C-alpha positions as CSV (number, residue, x, y, z in Angstrom):
1,M,2.4,15.5,-4.7
2,L,5.8,16.2,-6.2
3,G,5.4,13.6,-8.9
4,E,5.1,10.0,-9.5
5,V,8.6,9.2,-10.8
6,L,11.4,11.0,-9.0
7,T,14.9,9.9,-9.8
8,A,17.6,10.2,-7.1
9,I,20.1,11.6,-9.5
10,A,23.8,10.7,-9.6
11,T,26.4,13.4,-9.3
12,P,28.9,13.5,-12.1
13,F,32.6,14.0,-11.3
14,A,35.5,15.2,-13.5
15,A,38.9,13.3,-13.6
16,D,40.2,15.5,-10.8
17,G,37.2,14.7,-8.6
18,S,35.4,18.0,-9.0
19,V,31.8,18.2,-9.6
20,E,30.8,18.3,-13.3
21,L,28.0,20.8,-13.5
22,E,27.4,20.7,-17.3
23,R,27.1,16.9,-17.4
24,F,24.9,17.2,-14.3
25,R,22.7,19.5,-16.3
26,A,22.6,17.2,-19.2
27,L,21.7,14.2,-17.0
28,C,18.7,16.3,-15.5
29,R,17.6,17.0,-19.1
30,H,17.9,13.4,-20.0
31,L,15.9,12.1,-17.0
32,V,12.8,14.3,-17.4
33,E,12.9,13.4,-21.1
34,N,12.9,9.7,-20.2
35,G,10.0,9.1,-17.7
36,S,11.0,11.3,-14.6
37,D,8.6,13.8,-13.2
38,G,11.4,15.4,-11.4
39,V,14.9,14.7,-9.6
40,V,16.0,14.4,-6.0
41,V,19.5,16.0,-5.8
42,T,22.0,15.2,-3.2
43,G,20.6,12.0,-1.9
44,T,22.6,8.7,-1.4
45,T,22.9,8.3,-5.2
46,G,24.2,11.7,-5.5
47,E,27.0,10.9,-3.0
48,A,25.7,13.6,-0.7
49,P,28.0,12.8,2.3
50,T,31.1,13.7,0.3
51,L,29.8,16.9,-1.2
52,S,30.6,20.3,0.3
53,D,27.6,22.7,1.0
54,D,28.7,24.9,-1.9
55,E,28.6,21.9,-4.2
56,R,25.1,21.0,-3.0
57,F,23.9,24.4,-3.6
58,A,25.4,24.6,-7.1
59,L,23.8,21.5,-8.0
60,Y,20.4,22.7,-6.8
61,E,20.8,25.9,-8.9
62,V,21.8,23.9,-12.0
63,A,18.8,21.6,-11.7
64,L,16.4,24.3,-11.1
65,D,17.8,26.4,-14.2
66,E,17.6,23.3,-16.5
67,I,14.3,21.7,-15.4
68,G,12.8,23.6,-12.6
69,S,10.2,25.5,-14.5
70,T,8.5,22.3,-15.7
71,H,9.6,19.6,-13.4
72,T,10.2,19.0,-9.8
73,V,13.6,19.6,-8.0
74,V,13.7,18.0,-4.5
75,A,16.8,18.6,-2.3
76,G,18.1,16.0,0.0
77,T,19.0,18.1,3.1
78,G,18.8,15.5,5.8
79,T,22.0,14.7,7.7
80,Y,22.7,13.3,11.2
81,D,23.1,16.9,12.5
82,T,19.9,18.8,12.9
83,A,21.5,22.2,12.9
84,H,23.3,21.4,9.6
85,S,20.2,20.0,8.1
86,V,18.4,23.3,9.0
87,H,21.1,25.3,7.3
88,L,21.0,23.3,4.2
89,T,17.2,23.5,4.2
90,E,17.1,27.1,4.6
91,R,19.7,27.9,1.8
92,A,18.0,25.4,-0.5
93,H,14.7,27.1,0.1
94,E,16.3,30.4,-0.7
95,I,17.6,29.0,-4.0
96,G,14.0,27.8,-4.9
97,V,13.9,24.0,-4.7
98,H,10.3,22.5,-4.8
99,G,10.6,20.2,-1.8
100,F,12.9,18.4,0.7
101,L,14.0,14.8,1.4
102,V,14.9,14.4,5.0
103,V,16.4,11.0,6.1
104,T,16.3,9.5,9.5
105,P,19.4,10.7,11.3
106,Y,22.1,8.2,11.0
107,Y,25.0,7.0,13.1
108,N,23.8,8.9,16.2
109,K,20.8,6.5,16.5
110,P,18.3,8.8,18.2
111,P,15.1,7.5,19.9
112,Q,11.8,7.7,18.0
113,R,11.0,11.2,19.7
114,G,14.4,12.4,18.5
115,I,13.4,11.5,15.0
116,V,10.3,13.5,15.3
117,A,12.0,16.5,16.9
118,H,14.6,16.4,14.0
119,V,12.1,16.5,11.3
120,E,9.8,19.0,13.0
121,T,12.8,21.4,13.5
122,I,13.9,21.1,9.8
123,A,10.3,21.5,8.5
124,A,9.8,24.6,10.5
125,V,12.2,26.5,8.3
126,T,10.3,26.1,5.1
127,D,6.7,26.0,3.9
128,R,7.4,23.6,1.0
129,P,6.7,19.8,1.1
130,V,8.9,17.6,3.2
131,V,9.3,13.8,2.5
132,F,10.6,11.7,5.3
133,Y,13.0,9.0,4.2
134,D,12.7,5.8,6.1
135,I,15.6,3.6,5.4
136,P,16.6,1.3,8.3
137,S,19.1,-0.7,6.3
138,R,21.3,2.3,6.2
139,V,20.4,4.3,9.2
140,V,19.9,1.4,11.6
141,V,16.9,3.0,13.3
142,D,13.5,1.8,11.9
143,A,10.8,4.4,12.1
144,E,7.7,3.0,14.1
145,P,4.2,3.5,13.1
146,G,3.7,6.0,16.0
147,T,6.6,8.1,14.6
148,I,5.0,8.2,11.1
149,S,1.7,9.3,12.8
150,A,3.6,12.1,14.6
151,L,5.3,13.1,11.5
152,A,2.0,13.3,9.6
153,A,0.9,15.9,12.2
154,I,3.7,18.3,11.0
155,E,1.8,20.5,8.4
156,N,4.4,20.4,5.6
157,V,5.4,16.8,6.0
158,R,3.6,15.4,3.1
159,G,5.1,12.1,2.3
160,V,7.3,9.1,3.2
161,K,10.0,7.5,1.1
162,Q,9.9,4.0,2.5
163,A,12.8,1.7,1.7
164,K,11.7,-1.3,3.7
165,P,9.5,-4.1,2.4
166,S,6.7,-4.0,5.0
167,L,3.3,-3.6,3.4
168,D,1.8,-3.0,6.8
169,A,4.1,0.0,7.3
170,A,3.3,1.2,3.8
171,R,-0.5,0.9,4.5
172,H,0.0,2.9,7.7
173,V,1.7,5.8,5.7
174,V,-1.3,5.9,3.3
175,A,-3.7,5.8,6.3
176,C,-2.0,8.8,7.7
177,D,-2.7,10.8,4.5
178,L,0.8,10.8,3.4
179,D,2.1,10.3,-0.1
180,L,3.8,6.9,-0.1
181,Y,7.0,6.6,-2.2
182,A,8.8,3.5,-2.8
183,G,12.3,3.7,-1.7
184,D,13.5,0.4,-3.0
185,D,12.9,0.2,-6.7
186,D,11.5,-3.4,-6.4
187,L,8.7,-1.9,-4.1
188,V,7.2,0.5,-6.6
189,H,4.5,-2.0,-8.0
190,P,3.7,-3.5,-4.5
191,F,3.3,-0.1,-3.0
192,L,0.9,1.1,-5.9
193,E,-1.2,-1.8,-4.8
194,V,-1.6,-0.4,-1.4
195,G,-2.2,3.2,-2.4
196,G,1.4,4.5,-3.1
197,V,2.0,7.4,-5.4
198,G,5.1,6.0,-7.0
199,G,8.8,5.8,-6.4
200,I,12.0,7.9,-5.7
201,C,14.0,5.6,-7.8
202,V,17.6,4.8,-8.9
203,H,16.9,2.4,-11.8
204,T,14.9,5.1,-13.6
205,H,18.3,6.4,-14.7
206,V,18.2,3.5,-17.3
207,V,14.5,2.4,-17.2
208,G,12.6,5.6,-16.6
209,P,10.1,5.3,-19.5
210,Q,9.2,1.7,-18.5
211,V,8.6,2.6,-14.8
212,K,6.5,5.7,-15.9
213,E,4.4,3.5,-18.3
214,M,4.0,0.8,-15.4
215,I,2.5,3.4,-13.1
216,T,0.4,4.9,-15.9
217,R,-1.0,1.5,-16.8
218,Y,-1.8,0.7,-13.2
219,R,-3.6,4.1,-12.7
220,D,-5.6,3.4,-15.8
221,G,-6.8,0.0,-14.5
222,E,-4.6,-2.1,-16.7
223,T,-3.2,-4.0,-13.8
224,E,-2.1,-7.1,-15.5
225,E,0.0,-5.0,-18.0
226,A,1.4,-3.1,-15.2
227,R,2.5,-6.3,-13.6
228,R,4.0,-7.5,-16.8
229,I,6.0,-4.4,-17.1
230,D,7.3,-4.9,-13.5
231,E,8.3,-8.3,-14.3
232,Q,10.3,-7.1,-17.3
233,L,12.3,-4.7,-15.1
234,R,13.8,-7.5,-13.0
235,P,17.3,-7.1,-14.7
236,A,17.3,-3.4,-13.5
237,I,16.7,-4.6,-9.9
238,D,19.6,-7.1,-10.3
239,L,21.8,-4.4,-11.6
240,L,21.3,-2.4,-8.3
241,R,22.3,-5.5,-6.3
242,V,25.7,-5.8,-8.1
243,Q,27.3,-3.3,-5.7
244,T,26.5,-0.6,-3.1
245,N,24.6,2.3,-4.7
246,P,25.6,4.3,-6.5
247,I,28.5,2.2,-7.7
248,A,26.5,0.0,-10.1
249,I,24.1,2.7,-11.5
250,K,27.0,5.1,-12.2
251,T,28.9,2.2,-13.8
252,A,25.8,1.5,-15.9
253,M,25.4,5.0,-17.0
254,N,29.0,5.3,-18.1
255,L,28.7,2.1,-20.1
256,L,25.6,3.8,-21.9
257,G,27.8,6.8,-22.7
258,H,26.6,9.4,-20.1
259,E,30.3,9.9,-18.9
260,L,29.4,10.5,-15.2
261,G,32.9,9.8,-14.1
262,G,34.1,8.0,-11.0
263,F,33.5,8.2,-7.2
264,R,34.7,10.0,-4.2
265,L,36.1,7.9,-1.5
266,P,35.1,5.8,0.4
267,L,33.2,4.6,-2.8
268,V,35.3,3.0,-5.3
269,E,35.3,2.0,-8.9
270,A,33.5,-1.2,-10.0
271,T,35.8,-4.3,-10.3
272,P,36.0,-5.9,-13.7
273,E,33.6,-8.6,-12.5
274,E,31.2,-6.1,-11.2
275,E,31.3,-4.1,-14.5
276,A,30.7,-7.5,-16.4
277,A,27.7,-8.1,-14.2
278,V,26.4,-4.6,-14.7
279,R,26.9,-5.1,-18.5
280,S,24.9,-8.2,-18.5
281,C,21.9,-6.6,-16.7
282,L,22.0,-4.0,-19.5
283,E,22.1,-6.5,-22.1
284,R,19.1,-8.3,-20.6
285,L,17.2,-5.1,-20.6
286,G,18.0,-4.7,-24.3
287,L,20.0,-1.4,-23.6
288,L,23.4,-2.8,-24.8
289,Q,24.2,-5.5,-27.4
290,P,25.8,-8.5,-26.1
291,I,29.7,-8.6,-26.7
292,A,30.5,-11.2,-29.4
293,A,32.3,-14.2,-28.3
């Protein structure tokens, strides 16, 4: 297990659009001091599609240098190009990351056997854990139960990040002896109830301690308290729904003083109305004081 709470970490940018490695370093430290067992670098939240390979590798090196001796660093190395994903995985392995997140190939829409062949080819270049990322809302293709079973037969495929609400699919992941991670933040608690490990989350940028406590309470048998904490986190879920990830969470972190900068196109800054909605969610969470009328 790579950890119960892994945060899909945002990538800070300077005013000129370059990657801000020192702010990234500080963000890694902040997250592991506030509930995260580790980070997933260069995922969707990290704006991976607009990062160069060299930028990716620099981020892995910084994360490992800052937190890698005590916490988990997972590299998002899955793309829609198997050969490129293999290259990213090989280099990230050499750098020393602890595991890999490999998403269903997007855009080219492979058949189910193509998904299996894609993951198998990537997993063959490392002996470290691979987590398969099943997110049909972004990649169009829904990984079928048979595909999950086939992936479980690959020796170092050890988990699934499931970003779809199907509890039947979640139970199947657990039945395949794979670690089940919630890929949508509102699924962490429901997935715990069917045997999940935890979540690879975005809202843990701002509510990491609460999510970690919820999971701990659940594991300790305090199920009602865990459910109460989950209900208290509703504003964090509302926050993520303000605009496409990572626009809302990065806006929230900037409002909280973390200075993560802007975005690379095609992502754009939050509108004033969206920023106000993000601020309202942070106020409801008690993380910002309401602006006086």
